[in-house]
N, C-alpha and C positions, 0 to 999 in steps of 0.2 A: 504494500500500500504506500502511495506517495506521501512523504512527510512534508508538512507545510509549517511555515513559521508560526502561523496562527494557532497550531496545535500546542505550542509550547509557551507562547507569549500572551499574557492576558490583555484584554482591551485597554485597561487603565495604563498598562505599561506602554502599549502602542501610542496612546495619547501623550504620555510623558515624553516619549522619544520625539514625537512630531513637534511638540511645543518647544523642545530644546533646539530644534533645527533652525539654522539661520535662513533657510529657504522658506518660501511661501507654498501652501498647499490648499486647494479647494476641491471638494467632492460635490458632484452634481447628482441630484436625484431626478426622477422621471418628470418632475415639474419644470426642470431647467433652472431651478433656483440654486446658485452656488453658495455654499456655506464655508467660511474660512476656518481652517484648522490650525494654522500657524502663520507667522510667529506671534508671540505676545507683543503688544496688547490687542492684536487684531483677531483673536480667537472668537469664532462664532459670528463673524460679521460677513455680510454679503459682498462678494467680489465686486460686482458692478457699482457698488456705492463708492468705491475708491478710485475707479479707473478715470484717468484724465479724459476730458470731454471729447477731444478730437480722436482719441484711440478707442473710444467705447464701442462704436458701431462695428468696426472690423472684428473686434474681439467677440462681441455678441453673435455675429454671424458665424464665426468659426466655432464657437461653443454650441450653437444650434445644430450645425452640421455634425459636430462630434456626438451629440446626443441622439440625433435622428438617424444618421447614416454611419455612425461609428468611425468617422473619418478623423484620424489624428492630425494635429497641426503643431507648428512651431511659430512663435510670434514674439516680437519685442514690443512692449507697451509701457506706458507710464501710469503710476498711481500717485494719488495725493493723500498724504497721511493726515490724521486729525489736526496736527499742528501746522499744516500747510506746506510741509516739506514735500518736494517732488522726487520720486524715486523711479529709476528705470528698472524694469523687470524683463527677464528673458524667460518666456514660458513655453511649456510643452503640454499639450492636451492629449489625453489618450483614453480609450474606452476601458470600462471595467465590467466584467461578467460576474455577477454575484448570484450564488445559488438560491439565496433566500428572497432577493428583491429584483432579480432580473438585471438588465443592462443599466449601468450607471457610468459616470465618467469622472475624470480628475484632471486638474490643471496644476502642475508643479512649476514654480517660478523661482528664479535666482535673482537676487539683487545685483545688478551690474552698474549701479550708479557711478561708482569710482572709475570703472572702465570707460563709461560714457564721458565723464568729465575729462579724463585724460585724452580721449579721442577728440573732443572739442578743442582742447588746448593745443594738441598737435596740428589740428586742422587750421587753427588760427595762426600758428607759427608758420605753416606752409603757405597760407594764402593771404595773410594780412601783415602789413608793416607793423612791427612791434612798437614803434614810437608814436605814430599818428593813428594807428588802428584802421587806416585806410586799406583797401585792397592793394596787394603788391603786383608786380609785373606778371607773375604767374597767373593770378586770378584774372587780371586784365586780359591776358591772352585767351583764357577760357571764355570769358564773357564776349570778347570780340569775335571769337570763332562762332559762338552761338548766334550773335547778332548778324554776322555776315551771312550765315546760312539763311536766316529769315529775310535779310535784305535781298538776297539773290532770288529767293522764292517769290517774294511779294513786290519786287522791284522798288524797294525803299532805298533812300540815301542814308549814308553814315558819315559822320565827321569825327576826326581826331583832333583834339585841341591840346597842344603841347605848350606848357608854360614854365618859365624859370623866374625865380625871384631875383630881381636886380640887386647887385652889390651885397648879396647875402654874406659873402666872405668877410666883408667889412664889419658886419654885426658880430660874427664869431670872433674876429680878431679884437674888437673893441670891448665887447661885453662878456665874452667867454662862450664856450660850447653849450653849457647848460642853458643859458639864455637863448642861444640860437635854437636849441632843441624845443624850448618852450614856444618860441615864435613859430617854428614849423608846425607844432601841434595846433596852435591857435589858427594859423593860416589854413591848415587842413580842415578844421572845423568850419571855417567860413566858406571854404570851397564846397564842402558837402551840403551846406545850406543854400548855396547859390545856384545849384544845378536842378534840372527837372527830375521828377521821381524815377523815370525809367533809365536815366543816364547814370554813368559810373565815373567816379573820380578815383584815381589811384596815385600812389607815390612811386615814381620810377627809381628814386634814389637821390640822395643829397637834397637840393632844393628844387628838384624838377618834379612836376606833376603832369598827369595826362587825364583828359576827360574824353570819354566815349559818348558821343551824342547818337542815340539810337535811331532816330528818325526825324527828318525835317523836310521841308518843301523848297525853301529858297535860301540863298546865302544870307539874306537879311535876318533870317531866324538865327543863324549862327552868330552873326554880328551882335545881335541882342544878348545872346548868352555870354559871349566874350565880354561885352560891355558890363554886364552884371558882375561877372567874375572880377574884372579889373576894378570896378567901383568898390566891391566889398573888400578887396585886398588893399586898396588905397586908404581905407579908414585907419586912423592911428591905432597902434597896439600899446596897451599899458602893461609893462613888464617890470617887476621889481622896482616900482617907483619911477621907472623911466618911460617916457612917451617916444615910441619909435614909429617911423613911417617907412613903408617899402612900396615899390612898384613891381610890375611884372612885365616881361616880354613874352609875347604869345604868338604861336604859329598854328595854322589850321590846314589840314588836308582833308579831302573829301572822297568818298567812294560813290560812284565808280570813276569820277574824272581823273583822280590822281593816282589810283592804284587799286588792286584787287586782292591784296593780302596785307596782313598786319605789319610785316617788316617794311614793305614799301610805304605804307601810309604813315608809319611812325617816322621813317626817314624823311619823308616830305614835310611832315609837320615840324620836325626838328630843324630842318633846313630853313623853313619859314620863320621859326622862332629866332634863330640866330640872325636872320636878316632883319628882324624887328629890333634886336639888340644893337646891331650895327647902325640901325637907323637913328639911334639915340635913346633906346630903352623906353619902357612904358608905352609900347606900341604893339599892334598885332598886324599880321599879314596872312593872306591866303597863299598857299603854294602856287595856285594857278595864276597868281598875279605876276609871276616871274616871266 
């Protein structure tokens, strides 16, 4: 006769083991109402009560299939604890055949919040500038690739705005690199608030920034955006009791007139930016004006 753990372990010992587990476990009855078994202090509470709103429907659907069709599933979802803390859970649902009560089901879940936080941190390091928190060159390239695909499909125009802060080296030399970094952070914040919602601003490195304009109709639209950028950067900065003013030199390239790939458009915008700087700084030029 087959030996089973249940033959040797009493129900109260089962419960004690489950409650000591760091993992989460819910058992479903035929009504489809999941009841929590672990960990404390969530014993005896309904699973769906804690699931984060946007993750609730997919989990409910998976649990329904599990009960009705005995279809196992694996899913990552979030739960909100009574104190408001958000935890990430990696769950697996599986059917249970019980001799006394027929088919039931269970969902076992492991807390992976620490892993998710590390994953988010590594993602930010890979795709965002650590000083300004703006997208970096790598993320800019990804967004440009997606935007270019849509532009080709729907015959939209794109623009790349390349800007450099005039005489930024003088600020570093006069006030120190810490002040220069703070100025870059404030300038990045102003840039983020001066562009349209679908557009992207990134830090290319040093005091150079790039704006990807997703869609526009006329060059005058770009001129307005550039004017807004220049105006917001020209406002004085208050840093460490000092009032500082900076200007920017800006160059613009457009798809499809000036190029069909990111390297070409960046090069054209960069060339136009340097032409603006040679013109006397605090100017902007379109590459197509050459």
